[in-house]
N, C-alpha and C positions, 0 to 999 in steps of 0.2 A: 330804829325806833319802833317800827311796826311789829317786828319780831319780839322785842322786849314787852310791848303792850300785850301781844297774844300770849306770851309765856306767863305773864302775871295773871291774866284772866284764866288760863288753863290751870295753873297751880293753885288758884284760889277757888276753883270749882271742882271739888272731888267727884261730883256726879258726872261731869263731862269726861274727866280722865278715866273713870270706871267704864263709861260708855265706849270710849276709844279703845280701851284694853279689850272689851268684849268684842268689838269689831275685828280686832287683830285675830282673836281666837276664831270667831265665826266666819270671817271672810278671807283674811289674808293667809292664814295657815292652811285652811282648807284648800284654797286655790293654788297655793304654792305646791302642795302635794300633787295636785292634778297636773300642773305644769311640769313638775319634775318627772312624772311618769310619761307625759306626752312628748316631752322634748329631750330632756337631759339624759334619760336612760337609753336613748337610741344611739346606734353606732353607724358610721359610714366607712366602709373600707377604703383605703387610699387608692388613688389612681397612680400607678407606678410607671415611670419611663426610664428605660436603660438606653444610654447612647454612648458612642465613642466620640471623644472630644480631643482635638489637637491642642496641646498646651502651647502658649506663646513663650518661647525661650526655654522650654523645659528640657530635661535630659531624655525624656521618653517621647516618641513620636505622637502618642495618643494615650488617653486615659479613659477608663470606663466611668461614666457618671450616672448615678441612680438618683432620680428625683421622685418625691411623693407629693401628691396634690389632693386637695378636696377631701380631707378625711376628718372624722370626729369620733371620739374625743381627740384633743390636740396632741396627746402624748403617744408617740409610736417609737419603735426602735427598729432601725435598719442595720442589718449586718451583712457583710460579705462572707460567703462561705465557699470553701473548697474541700471536696471529698467529705462533706457532711460536718466539717469543723469550721468554726469562726476564724477568719483571717484578721489579724490585728496589725500586721506590719504593712507598710506602704498603703495605708488607708487614712483618708482625712474626711472630715465632715464639717458642715456649717450649721449655724443656728437657723431658726425659722426666719424666712424672708419677711420683709415689712408688709407685704400684701396678704399675709396670713397663710400662704402655701408653704 
């Protein structure tokens, strides 16, 4: 009810709408550009951990596990390489873990 009441008041008062639009231009867009530069344009390299893990019931005695933590932006690509070439066989990967790492 309260939202409908406010919407009617705003829609019937073009001066208020014009003032709100001006505030978007003056304050919101200006500050959004500052925040974008101060925060989102930064990068943090991943912390990488390589370890040997014994598989439970696997055919191999151990596997190499590579984990990446605490990086930004969130998209990275991890590849296994041998002799300078990407190895695609016998390689598995997982999605991002629920805690964000």
